[in-house]
ROZA-663758 format. One record per atom (N, C-alpha, C): residue in one letter; x negated, y, z negated. Coordinates in steps of 0.05 Angstrom, whole numbers, padded with zeros to 5 digits, always signed. Atoms other than C-alpha are relative to their C-alpha. Last residue first. Layout:
# ROZA-663758
aXYZ/...
# end
This chain:
# ROZA-663758
p+00012+00012+00021/p-03191-01853-05590/p-00034-00006+00001/l+00005+00026-00006/l-03177-01804-05535/l-00010-00009-00026/p+00017+00019+00008/p-03143-01736-05547/p-00007-00027+00005/i-00010+00021+00024/i-03107-01706-05495/i-00018-00014-00017/l+00022+00007+00017/l-03123-01640-05449/l+00016-00022-00021/l-00013+00013+00028/l-03077-01630-05389/l-00021-00009-00012/k+00006+00017+00015/k-03101-01578-05343/k+00004-00015-00018/f-00015+00006+00030/f-03065-01545-05288/f-00014-00023-00015/d+00008+00022+00014/d-03111-01515-05235/d+00019-00001-00024/t-00013+00004+00026/t-03082-01469-05178/t-00009-00025-00012/r-00002+00018+00016/r-03121-01448-05117/r+00006-00002-00027/g+00012+00023-00012/g-03116-01412-05055/g-00009-00021-00022/p-00010+00009-00027/p-03093-01349-05091/p-00016-00021+00017/e+00003-00023-00018/e-03113-01352-05164/e+00007-00010+00028/s-00013-00001-00026/s-03093-01396-05217/s-00005+00025+00014/d+00018-00027-00008/d-03117-01421-05286/d+00008+00002+00031/c+00000-00003-00028/c-03072-01464-05326/c-00019+00024+00006/e+00007-00022-00004/e-03070-01500-05396/e-00002+00008+00035/i+00000-00005-00029/i-03031-01557-05416/i-00012+00030+00002/l-00008-00024-00009/l-03043-01584-05490/l-00011+00011+00029/g+00017-00012-00018/g-03051-01644-05529/g+00010+00024+00005/h+00020-00024+00014/h-03025-01673-05595/h-00020+00012+00019/h+00024+00019+00001/h-02992-01731-05556/h-00027+00022-00011/q-00002+00020+00016/q-02925-01693-05573/q-00020-00016+00001/q+00003-00010+00030/q-02961-01631-05543/q+00011-00020-00019/v+00029+00000+00011/v-02965-01665-05480/v-00003+00007-00025/f+00006+00031-00002/f-02889-01679-05477/f-00030-00005-00004/t-00005+00011+00023/t-02876-01607-05496/t-00006-00027-00002/q+00016-00012+00023/q-02921-01575-05443/q+00009-00013-00029/a+00025+00014+00004/a-02887-01619-05395/a-00020+00006-00019/l+00000+00031+00008/l-02820-01603-05413/l-00031-00010-00001/t-00009+00001+00030/t-02833-01523-05408/t+00002-00027-00011/l+00026-00010+00010/l-02872-01533-05340/l+00007-00002-00031/g+00025+00015-00010/g-02811-01563-05311/g-00024-00002-00019/l-00002+00023+00020/l-02752-01525-05342/l-00023-00021+00001/g+00021-00009+00023/g-02756-01468-05300/g-00001-00014-00025/s-00015-00001+00026/s-02692-01492-05263/s-00022+00017-00019/g+00017+00022+00022/g-02721-01479-05196/g+00016+00007-00022/g-00008+00029+00008/g-02673-01452-05140/g-00015-00015-00021/d-00028+00001-00001/d-02718-01398-05114/d+00014-00027+00000/r-00014+00006-00025/r-02783-01405-05136/r+00030+00002-00005/g+00015-00013-00031/g-02833-01379-05186/g+00014-00006+00023/s+00010+00020-00029/s-02790-01405-05244/s-00012+00021+00017/v+00017-00012-00012/v-02778-01380-05324/v-00011-00013+00026/l-00013-00011-00017/l-02720-01418-05354/l-00022+00023+00018/p-00022+00016-00006/p-02763-01441-05419/p+00011+00023+00023/y-00031-00010+00013/y-02829-01404-05422/y+00023-00016+00011/f-00011+00024+00015/f-02888-01446-05400/f+00020+00009-00021/i-00010+00022-00020/i-02900-01399-05338/i+00008-00024-00017/r-00025+00016+00009/r-02897-01337-05378/r+00008-00025+00008/d+00001+00005+00028/d-02968-01309-05375/d+00025-00013-00017/k+00019+00017+00011/k-02971-01316-05304/k-00003-00007-00025/i-00006+00024+00009/i-02905-01297-05286/i-00022-00015-00012/e-00023-00012+00021/e-02911-01226-05261/e+00005-00020-00016/d+00013-00015+00026/d-02979-01249-05227/d+00024+00010-00024/p-00002-00029-00003/p-02948-01299-05182/p-00009+00015-00026/v-00016-00010+00014/v-02980-01368-05192/v+00006+00032+00001/g+00006-00007+00029/g-03025-01389-05138/g+00023+00010-00013/p+00000-00028+00006/p-03012-01389-05063/p-00011+00015-00022/g-00025-00019-00007/g-03025-01463-05050/g-00008+00027-00009/n+00012-00026-00018/n-03092-01501-05051/n+00022+00021+00012/d-00015-00001-00030/d-03065-01551-05106/d-00017+00029+00009/i+00006-00023-00011/i-03100-01577-05172/i+00013+00002+00030/v-00018-00001-00026/v-03076-01625-05219/v-00003+00029+00012/h-00008-00027-00019/h-03132-01635-05270/h+00019-00006+00020/l-00013+00009-00032/l-03134-01690-05323/l+00011+00025+00008/e-00001-00020-00015/e-03185-01681-05383/e+00012-00005+00031/l-00006+00002-00029/l-03179-01737-05433/l+00001+00033+00013/a-00026-00010-00011/a-03214-01717-05496/a+00004-00007+00028/l-00008+00006-00028/l-03273-01750-05539/l+00032+00011+00007/r+00023+00018-00011/r-03305-01730-05606/r+00005-00002+00033/y-00005+00028-00009/y-03249-01681-05619/y-00018-00014+00011/r+00023+00010-00016/r-03254-01613-05651/r+00007-00024-00004/r+00013+00030-00001/r-03187-01583-05671/r-00018-00010+00011/k+00013-00007+00027/k-03158-01508-05674/k-00016-00027-00006/g-00014+00004+00023/g-03110-01536-05615/g-00012+00004-00026/f-00022-00011-00004/f-03166-01547-05575/f+00018-00002-00016/t-00022-00015+00018/t-03242-01563-05581/t+00027+00012+00012/v-00018-00025-00019/v-03283-01610-05541/v+00015+00011-00024/q+00004-00022+00020/q-03339-01653-05570/q+00015+00026+00012/r+00012+00006+00023/r-03341-01699-05510/r-00007+00025-00015/q+00014-00018+00016/q-03299-01692-05449/q-00007-00008-00024/v+00004+00001+00029/v-03280-01744-05404/v-00011+00022-00009/r+00020+00004+00012/r-03251-01735-05334/r+00001-00004-00028/s+00002+00004+00026/s-03194-01739-05288/s-00030-00001-00007/r+00027+00002+00014/r-03181-01705-05226/r+00002-00008-00027/f+00001+00015+00026/f-03114-01712-05186/f-00032-00005-00005/v+00023+00022+00009/v-03120-01669-05125/v+00007-00002-00026/l-00007-00003+00027/l-03060-01632-05078/l-00025-00023-00012/e+00014+00013+00015/e-03079-01607-05013/e+00010+00001-00030/a-00001+00002+00028/a-03036-01576-04962/a-00016-00024-00011/d+00026+00004+00017/d-03067-01577-04890/d+00010+00013-00034/g+00015+00030-00006/g-03011-01595-04837/g-00025+00005-00021/a+00022-00004-00010/a-02984-01519-04831/a-00019-00026+00006/a-00008-00010-00030/a-02913-01538-04853/a-00021+00000+00017/i-00006+00030-00011/i-02949-01572-04914/i+00014+00001+00023/r+00025+00020-00008/r-02989-01509-04920/r+00013-00024+00007/d+00010-00019-00026/d-02923-01466-04922/d-00023-00014+00014/k-00019+00004-00023/k-02888-01511-04969/k-00015+00008+00026/l+00019+00006-00024/l-02954-01514-05015/l+00026+00003+00017/a+00009-00032-00005/a-02906-01480-05077/a-00022-00006+00028/h-00022-00017-00015/h-02859-01541-05072/h-00014+00031+00004/a-00007+00006-00027/a-02915-01586-05075/a+00022+00017+00011/a+00025-00006-00022/a-02949-01553-05133/a+00012-00007+00026/n+00001-00029+00000/n-02875-01554-05175/n-00029+00007+00020/h-00020-00008-00019/h-02877-01626-05158/h+00007+00027+00002/a+00009+00006-00026/a-02946-01641-05188/a+00023+00012+00019/i+00022-00015-00016/i-02934-01606-05244/i-00004-00004+00022/n-00014-00028-00002/n-02863-01641-05262/n-00020+00024+00015/l-00013-00008-00019/l-02898-01702-05246/l+00016+00021+00009/v+00017+00005-00023/v-02951-01704-05293/v+00017+00007+00029/a+00013-00024+00002/a-02904-01687-05351/a-00019+00005+00026/q-00019-00018-00002/q-02856-01743-05327/q-00017+00031+00000/i-00006+00000-00031/i-02908-01790-05316/i+00017+00024+00001/l+00025-00009-00009/l-02933-01773-05395/l+00003+00005+00036/q-00001-00025-00003/q-02868-01781-05415/q-00021+00014+00013/e-00011-00013-00015/e-02862-01848-05387/e+00001+00030-00001/r+00005-00004-00029/r-02925-01869-05410/r+00021+00011+00014/d-00026+00007-00014/d-02914-01854-05484/d-00005+00005+00026/g-00018-00021-00005/g-02977-01857-05521/g+00023-00012+00015/r-00026+00004+00013/r-03040-01897-05549/r+00020+00025+00008/f-00009-00011+00032/f-03104-01893-05505/f+00030-00005-00006/e-00025-00003+00005/e-03132-01929-05449/e+00006+00011-00027/p-00009+00022+00011/p-03208-01916-05436/p+00037+00006-00004/i-00011-00013+00018/i-03235-01867-05384/i+00016-00024-00013/s+00007+00008+00031/s-03290-01902-05348/s+00017+00004-00021/i-00011+00026+00012/i-03254-01902-05283/i-00012-00012-00024/d+00020+00009+00021/d-03268-01822-05279/d+00013-00028-00004/y-00004+00014+00030/y-03218-01812-05220/y-00031-00006-00018/d+00029-00003+00009/d-03222-01763-05162/d+00005-00010-00031/r+00012+00012+00025/r-03155-01783-05119/r-00033+00010-00005/v+00028+00010+00000/v-03137-01733-05062/v-00003-00011-00034/v+00002+00002+00030/v-03061-01724-05044/v-00028-00012-00003/k+00023+00016+00006/k-03060-01695-04972/k-00004+00002-00028/l+00007-00008+00022/l-02990-01659-04950/l-00022-00023-00013/g+00010-00024-00003/g-02969-01652-04878/g-00014+00006-00032/r+00011-00015-00023/r-02923-01707-04880/r-00006+00024-00007/p+00011+00026-00014/p-02886-01757-04930/p-00026+00015+00021/f+00011-00016-00021/f-02867-01703-04978/f-00018-00014+00017/e-00022-00021-00006/e-02812-01739-05022/e-00018+00022+00022/a-00029+00007-00008/a-02845-01806-05017/a+00016+00023+00004/l-00002+00006-00027/l-02911-01774-05021/l+00020-00012+00013/i+00002-00026-00012/i-02893-01740-05090/i-00006-00014+00030/l-00017-00014-00002/l-02871-01807-05120/l+00006+00026+00015/a-00018+00012-00026/a-02926-01846-05097/a+00028+00017+00004/r+00012+00000-00030/r-02976-01799-05126/r+00021-00014+00019/v-00008-00032-00010/v-02935-01790-05194/v-00004+00002+00032/r-00029-00004+00001/r-02943-01868-05201/r+00012+00022+00011/e-00006+00012-00019/e-03016-01866-05185/e+00033+00000+00006/c+00007-00014-00028/c-03028-01814-05232/c+00007-00009+00024/v-00014-00022-00004/v-02998-01856-05287/v+00004+00020+00024/e-00022+00010-00009/e-03034-01914-05270/e+00028+00021+00000/h+00005-00001-00035/h-03096-01870-05270/h+00025-00013+00011/i+00000-00021-00011/i-03082-01851-05347/i+00001+00004+00035/n+00022+00001-00018/n-03075-01923-05372/n+00008+00026+00020/v-00008-00021-00026/v-03025-01913-05428/v-00028-00003+00016/d+00028-00008-00015/d-03025-01971-05488/d+00006+00013+00030/g+00014+00022-00008/g-02958-01963-05519/g-00028+00008+00011/v+00030-00003-00006/v-02914-01913-05552/v-00012-00028+00008/v+00005+00024-00002/v-02844-01900-05540/v-00027-00009+00003/q+00024+00013-00016/q-02834-01835-05567/q+00004-00031+00001/a+00025+00013+00016/a-02763-01822-05595/a-00019-00006+00016/r+00011+00027-00002/r-02708-01791-05554/r-00032-00002-00011/r-00018+00020+00009/r-02671-01726-05577/r-00015-00027-00001/h-00006+00005+00031/h-02721-01675-05578/h+00015-00021-00010/p+00029+00004+00015/p-02750-01683-05506/p+00007+00001-00032/a+00012+00029-00001/a-02681-01693-05480/a-00025-00002-00015/l+00001+00013+00023/l-02648-01625-05512/l-00012-00026+00007/l+00015-00018+00018/l-02664-01581-05452/l-00002-00012-00027/r+00031-00002-00010/r-02647-01631-05402/r-00019+00014-00019/d+00010+00028+00005/d-02577-01644-05436/d-00030-00001+00011/v+00006+00007+00025/v-02566-01573-05433/v-00009-00021-00009/l+00019-00013+00012/l-02577-01567-05362/l-00008-00003-00029/t+00020+00009-00015/t-02528-01625-05346/t-00029+00016-00015/q+00002+00030+00021/q-02477-01597-05391/q-00023-00015+00006/l+00018-00019+00031/l-02489-01524-05352/l-00005-00026-00021/r+00027-00008-00005/r-02470-01570-05285/r-00016+00010-00028/d+00020+00029+00002/d-02416-01604-05323/d-00023+00008+00015/a+00008+00007+00030/a-02386-01536-05339/a-00014-00025+00002/e+00020-00021+00009/e-02395-01510-05266/e-00007-00004-00031/h+00027+00004-00018/h-02359-01567-05237/h-00018+00012-00016/i+00007+00024+00011/i-02298-01563-05289/i-00033-00009+00014/i+00010-00001+00020/i-02296-01488-05273/i-00007-00029-00011/v+00023-00012+00005/v-02294-01501-05205/v-00012+00003-00023/q+00018+00022+00001/q-02241-01558-05213/q-00027+00019+00006/t+00003+00015+00020/t-02199-01507-05243/t-00023-00020+00002/y+00019-00021+00015/y-02203-01454-05185/y-00006-00018-00029/e+00023-00008-00006/e-02187-01511-05139/e-00016+00018-00014/v+00018+00024+00003/v-02126-01534-05174/v-00028+00005+00005/l+00006-00003+00029/l-02098-01461-05171/l-00020-00022-00005/e+00017-00020-00006/e-02101-01469-05089/e-00009+00011-00033/r+00036+00013-00012/r-02074-01537-05092/r-00019+00019-00003/s+00008-00021-00024/s-02010-01503-05132/s-00027-00011-00002/d-00004+00007-00024/d-01976-01550-05178/d-00015+00006+00024/l-00004-00020-00022/l-02009-01536-05244/l+00007-00015+00029/e-00028-00014-00001/e-02001-01573-05309/e+00008+00017+00021/m-00024+00019+00002/m-02052-01624-05301/m+00029+00009-00004/q-00008+00014-00021/q-02102-01574-05284/q+00019-00019+00004/l-00008-00021-00018/l-02097-01536-05347/l+00010-00008+00029/l-00029+00003+00002/l-02111-01599-05383/l+00017+00023+00015/q-00013+00024-00010/q-02173-01607-05347/q+00032+00000-00008/a-00005-00005-00029/a-02192-01527-05353/a+00015-00033+00007/a-00020-00016-00012/a-02185-01535-05422/a+00009+00000+00024/g-00025+00010+00007/g-02228-01594-05435/g+00028+00013+00006/r-00004+00016-00023/r-02282-01562-05394/r+00028-00019-00010/i-00007-00017-00029/i-02279-01497-05434/i+00010-00026+00017/g-00029-00007+00007/g-02277-01538-05502/g+00008+00013+00026/g-00016+00024+00001/g-02340-01580-05483/g+00035+00002-00002/l-00002+00011-00030/l-02374-01519-05464/l+00012-00021+00003/p-00020-00007-00017/p-02359-01487-05530/p+00003-00011+00027/n-00025+00001+00009/n-02401-01540-05567/n+00025+00013+00016/k-00006+00026-00003/k-02462-01545-05521/k+00033-00005-00012/i-00017-00001-00025/i-02476-01468-05513/i+00017-00030+00003/e-00021-00022-00001/e-02494-01462-05588/e+00020-00001+00030/h-00019+00001+00014/h-02532-01527-05588/h+00022+00017-00006/a-00018+00027-00008/a-02567-01513-05532/a+00017-00011-00013/l-00022-00005-00020/l-02589-01449-05558/l+00015-00014+00017/n-00017-00022+00013/n-02614-01471-05624/n+00015+00015+00026/r-00019+00015+00015/r-02652-01528-05591/r+00023+00012-00012/i-00013+00025-00019/i-02686-01488-05535/i+00025-00020-00016/l-00021-00016-00022/l-02699-01430-05581/l+00010-00015+00014/e-00021-00014+00027/e-02737-01473-05639/e+00024+00008+00023/k-00014+00026+00015/k-02777-01510-05583/k+00023+00006-00015/n-00026+00006-00022/n-02787-01444-05542/n+00010-00027-00013/a-00026-00024+00002/a-02815-01416-05613/a+00015-00012+00020/q-00019+00001+00022/q-02861-01476-05622/q+00025+00014+00002/a-00016+00020-00002/a-02886-01473-05551/a+00012-00012-00023/q-00021-00005-00019/q-02905-01402-05558/q+00019-00028+00008/d-00021-00011+00014/d-02944-01419-05621/d+00028+00008+00021/i-00007+00017+00017/i-02985-01470-05585/i+00028+00016-00011/l-00016+00024-00016/l-02997-01428-05523/l+00020-00016-00017/r-00023-00017-00010/r-03017-01365-05568/r+00019-00020+00017/e-00018-00004+00021/e-03062-01409-05607/e+00026+00011+00010/e-00013+00024+00009/e-03091-01432-05544/e+00017-00002-00023/r-00012+00008-00024/r-03110-01364-05519/r+00017-00023-00008/e-00023-00022+00003/e-03137-01346-05589/e+00021-00005+00026/q-00015+00005+00017/q-03183-01406-05583/q+00028+00017-00012/r-00015+00021-00010/r-03202-01387-05514/r+00014-00012-00022/a-00021-00010-00015/a-03220-01315-05539/a+00019-00023+00011/q-00018-00012+00018/q-03258-01344-05597/q+00024+00006+00017/q-00016+00019+00016/q-03291-01394-05547/q+00020+00011-00017/e-00019+00013-00024/e-03315-01338-05502/e+00014-00026-00014/l-00021-00019-00006/l-03340-01296-05568/l+00017-00012+00022/p+00006-00012-00028/p-03376-01357-05594/p+00019+00012+00009/l-00021+00001-00016/l-03368-01356-05665/l-00001+00009+00024/l+00003-00013-00021/l-03423-01367-05715/l+00021-00006+00025/e-00020+00016-00018/e-03415-01383-05786/e-00006+00019+00024/v-00001-00016-00023/v-03477-01366-05831/v+00019-00018+00020/v-00010+00014-00028/v-03471-01397-05898/v+00005+00021+00021/l-00020-00013-00018/l-03518-01375-05954/l+00011-00015+00023/e-00003+00008-00025/e-03550-01413-06010/e+00020+00015+00015/g+00025-00001-00019/g-03590-01391-06064/g+00002-00015+00023/p+00024-00019+00001/p-03536-01402-06120/p-00020-00006+00022/v+00026+00013+00011/v-03482-01453-06098/v-00019+00024-00001/d+00000+00002+00029/d-03415-01428-06088/d-00018-00007-00017/s-00012+00028+00009/s-03442-01401-06021/s+00005+00001-00027/q+00012+00015+00019/q-03451-01329-06000/q+00012-00027-00004/a-00016+00001+00025/a-03424-01305-05938/a-00018-00015-00014/l+00014+00003+00017/l-03448-01282-05860/l+00008+00002-00030/v-00012-00007+00029/v-03400-01282-05806/v-00021-00014-00022/v+00007+00007+00024/v-03429-01275-05739/v+00010+00004-00025/h-00012-00021+00017/h-03394-01265-05671/h-00011-00014-00024/v-00019+00007+00023/v-03429-01299-05616/v+00008+00018-00019/s-00015-00025+00018/s-03454-01282-05547/s+00016-00013-00023/l-00023+00000+00004/l-03501-01344-05525/l+00016+00022-00020/p-00010-00009+00023/p-03566-01336-05490/p+00032+00001-00009/e-00002-00031+00010/e-03574-01360-05423/e+00008-00007-00033/h-00026-00017-00006/h-03592-01436-05424/h+00004+00025-00008/n-00003+00005-00035/n-03655-01486-05418/n+00030+00019+00003/l+00017+00012-00020/l-03655-01484-05497/l+00009-00007+00030/r-00006+00033+00001/r-03609-01435-05534/r-00020-00013+00027/k+00016+00014-00020/k-03618-01368-05564/k+00006-00030+00006/l+00006+00021+00010/l-03558-01340-05602/l-00019-00012+00024/h+00005+00018-00026/h-03538-01267-05580/h-00020-00024-00012/a+00023+00003-00010/a-03504-01218-05629/a-00004-00022+00021/d+00004+00017-00028/d-03443-01192-05655/d-00034-00002+00006/y+00014-00015-00020/y-03436-01172-05732/y+00002-00011+00024/r-00009+00011-00028/r-03396-01190-05797/r-00020+00012+00020/i+00013-00016-00021/i-03422-01194-05867/i+00006-00010+00027/v-00001+00011-00023/v-03385-01220-05929/v-00010+00018+00021/a-00017+00026+00001/a-03387-01205-06001/a-00001-00013+00027/y-00020+00001-00021/y-03437-01142-05985/y+00008-00031-00008/e-00016-00026-00013/e-03488-01111-06030/e+00027-00004+00018/n-00029-00004+00009/n-03498-01174-06071/n+00010+00026+00013/e-00004-00021+00023/e-03572-01171-06066/e+00020+00011-00002/s+00015+00014+00022/s-03577-01239-06026/s+00005+00023-00021/a-00019+00020+00018/a-03521-01213-05980/a-00014-00012-00025/g-00031-00014+00015/g-03555-01148-05963/g+00012-00020-00011/q+00007-00016+00020/q-03621-01184-05953/q+00021+00015-00015/l+00013+00019+00018/l-03592-01237-05906/l-00007+00013-00022/a-00021+00007+00012/a-03557-01184-05870/a-00011-00020-00018/n-00010-00026+00019/n-03623-01140-05858/n+00023-00013-00007/q+00015-00003+00019/q-03653-01214-05830/q+00013+00024-00021/l-00006+00024+00017/l-03597-01227-05786/l-00016+00007-00024/l-00033+00000+00008/l-03598-01158-05753/l+00004-00023-00019/e-00001-00019+00027/e-03678-01161-05752/e+00030+00005-00008/p-00003+00017+00028/p-03672-01230-05707/p+00001+00022-00025/a+00007-00019+00022/a-03650-01192-05647/a+00000-00014-00026/t+00015-00016-00019/t-03651-01248-05591/t-00006+00028-00020/f-00012-00026-00011/f-03632-01297-05644/f-00017+00020+00013/w-00020+00015-00021/w-03658-01367-05656/w+00018+00021+00009/d+00020+00009-00025/d-03723-01347-05691/d+00020-00004+00020/t+00009-00027-00018/t-03678-01312-05742/t-00010-00008+00021/l-00023-00004-00021/l-03656-01380-05764/l-00003+00020+00009/p-00016-00032+00006/p-03724-01388-05798/p+00027-00001+00019/v+00012-00020-00018/v-03743-01467-05789/v+00019+00028-00007/g+00024-00008+00011/g-03736-01515-05846/g-00012+00023+00020/t-00001-00006+00032/t-03679-01553-05811/t-00033+00006-00006/i-00013-00026+00012/i-03675-01542-05737/i-00008+00006-00030/s+00017-00017-00009/s-03713-01605-05711/s+00002+00029-00008/r+00027+00004+00012/r-03684-01652-05757/r-00021+00023+00010/r-00001-00012+00025/r-03613-01623-05735/r-00027-00005-00015/s-00008+00015+00022/s-03628-01640-05667/s+00000+00016-00023/l+00015+00021+00018/l-03639-01592-05610/l+00015-00015-00023/g+00011+00023-00017/g-03599-01563-05557/g-00024-00013-00013/i+00026-00005-00005/i-03578-01497-05590/i-00015-00019+00024/a+00001-00028-00012/a-03503-01504-05577/a-00026+00000+00005/d-00003+00002-00027/d-03505-01578-05594/d-00004+00026+00020/e+00022+00015-00007/e-03539-01572-05658/e+00005+00001+00029/l+00018-00015-00004/l-03490-01517-05676/l-00027-00015+00010/a-00013-00015-00017/a-03428-01558-05664/a-00028+00017+00006/n+00006+00013-00031/n-03464-01618-05698/n+00009+00022+00020/n-00018+00023-00005/n-03474-01579-05763/n-00003-00007+00029/v-00012-00013-00022/v-03536-01541-05789/v+00023-00025+00007/f-00018+00021-00014/f-03565-01553-05854/f+00009+00017+00023/q-00003+00020+00014/q-03622-01521-05895/q+00014-00022+00011/v-00024+00020-00008/v-03645-01470-05842/v-00006-00022-00024/h+00003+00027-00006/h-03694-01421-05874/h+00023-00018+00004/g-00009+00008-00029/g-03663-01351-05876/g-00010-00024+00012/a+00022-00007-00026/a-03707-01324-05932/a+00010-00008+00024/p-00002-00027-00005/p-03639-01330-05980/p-00023+00012+00019/d+00007-00018+00028/d-03636-01398-05966/d+00001+00028+00003/v+00028-00011-00002/v-03594-01423-05900/v-00007+00006-00030/v+00006-00010+00022/v-03533-01462-05883/v-00028+00006-00007/a+00021+00007+00013/a-03513-01465-05813/a-00003+00012-00034/v-00001-00003+00029/v-03443-01471-05778/v-00034-00006-00008/l+00030+00006+00006/l-03429-01460-05705/l-00004+00002-00026/t+00011-00025-00002/t-03346-01464-05698/t-00029-00010-00013/a+00005-00008-00030/a-03315-01529-05675/a-00018+00022-00005/l-00007-00031-00009/l-03313-01554-05752/l-00005+00004+00033/m-00030+00007-00014/m-03311-01636-05765/m+00005+00031+00012/d+00006+00010-00024/d-03392-01630-05779/d+00030+00000+00017/l+00005-00022-00018/l-03378-01579-05833/l-00005-00012+00027/a-00027-00019-00006/a-03347-01634-05877/a-00005+00020+00025/q-00012+00015-00019/q-03414-01671-05881/q+00027+00014+00013/f-00009-00018-00016/f-03439-01609-05921/f+00014-00020+00022/r-00012-00020+00009/r-03449-01646-05987/r+00013+00015+00020/q-00022+00016+00007/q-03471-01714-05956/q+00016+00023-00006/s-00017+00010-00019/s-03522-01681-05911/s+00020-00011-00008/l-00014-00026-00010/l-03549-01635-05969/l+00020-00012+00024/a+00014-00013-00019/a-03560-01698-06009/a+00021+00024+00019/p-00006+00014-00025/p-03522-01699-06076/p-00010+00009+00026/k-00019-00016-00021/k-03552-01671-06136/k-00001-00014+00024/t+00015-00012-00018/t-03575-01725-06182/t+00013+00017+00018/k-00014-00006-00028/k-03542-01746-06244/k-00017+00016+00017/r-00012-00022-00009/r-03585-01772-06297/r+00005+00007+00028/p+00008-00004-00023/p-03577-01839-06322/p+00005+00028+00005/a-00015+00006-00023/a-03563-01850-06391/a-00010+00016+00023/a-00007-00027-00014/a-03618-01861-06436/a+00023-00006+00018/r+00012-00012-00022/r-03620-01929-06467/r+00014+00023+00008/t-00020-00008-00018/t-03607-01944-06537/t-00009+00012+00024/m+00004-00024-00016/m-03654-01980-06579/m+00018+00005+00019/
# end
């Protein structure tokens, strides 16, 4: 007697849709009548209820204008549209409704529809982050190519000036060749700084972000010993993570140094303040990815703010808001943080400038 082959069972919904929990956007899978079959973690967090509580409930109950979703479900079920998009407001427990962009599409499984909700504020933030990432990548290529183009003829100019100087008897003419050599060396130093982040391999080890902040604090106070108050606001529960300690010190130092220079008038008045604030963020999204935990380090000053004319360009190379600045500090800081899969954002207004470093945690 032969034994019948075991019948293949349909995988559980939670297993089939497990990948949806990795998405930053809010996603629900519903039947043609709109009853919830599955919601991902992001939608759970947004509504404020567990997956178990939401499953089986009409998704339309969670919208301020349920008839819009009902009409969309009907149109999708009757194959009138492949994809339906519209703006709506999602209800949330103990919070104001959330403005979302709704995208409704048929699943590849008959009788299933996928509803994706893109928070409009989050969508704008993601677009801003994408611009920062694209900008940093473009800066990286521009800097690398430009530096190499400058470096080769620069060596020739310096060498020619040295040879010429050896043939000159006039002291006045020698001074001219020394100017050429000095300026060539200055440009060489600038080129080396531009290429530095791309030349040196990361030295990865365990990093305590508060040790990084304390090192930067000591350096800033050594340069500005009077008139500047540096405030620590640390979350000591933040775990260590793998990274390049020296790169992160340089990134934070570049931001803090810029802030201290922007505070020169307040330092003279004796009321300048610089704040290092560390926090842990859970289920945070940046750089198109969702992370369970992330370090959020703020460097906040009470200075005049970033000038309006360069607000959108502060991470561009050679853009500086002060006389004598190289315009490389923030560019290098962004590069170092991105090498840790992170991102730097800036929010500035007169009296308060906040640079926020986001770095994923294990």
